[in-house]
C-alpha positions, 0 to 999 in steps of 0.5 A: 500500500502506497502512503503519501505524506504531505506537509507545508500547508497553513494560513497566509495573507494574500500575496504570500507564499507557501511550499507544499511537499509530498513524499511516500512514507516508504519504498514505492514502485516506479512513478508514472504521474504525480501532481496536485489537486485541490478542493474548496468547500462546496466545490469539486476537486480540481487539478492544480498542477501535474507532471504528465506521463510524458514528463510535461507539466500542466497547470490550471489556468488560474495558477499559471505564473504563480504556482510551480510544481517540481520534483526530486526523483531521488526522493520520489517527492513532489513540491508545489511552490505557491506565490502571490496567493489569493483568497480563492486559492483557499482549499485542501490540497491533495497530492497524488501519484500514478504508478507505472503499469498500474491503474490505481491512483494514490492520494495524500491525506490533504493539507489545508491552505487558507489565504486570508487577511 
């Protein structure tokens, strides 16, 4: 069973920055895709940023130029640097991974990001 551990969420003022991290708690088979979703209260979960199977990067339009996804392959860790945060970025952020050769998707436990003055 793959377990992902997230960290880095919190409360920040508008215009501030946060960096989220997501790493597996133990050994993990080869990763195919990894990225971040978020879910705000009363809304559906939406894709924020991801490394695709072709190693390209995709971003939700509203975060382009503000958020940056990165990864450390030696640690199987994915990061989300969030700058110029806005109140509408407030949500629970979830990381996920898809493993090579598997149809299963594994999720982190979620970390709360609140942007408020």
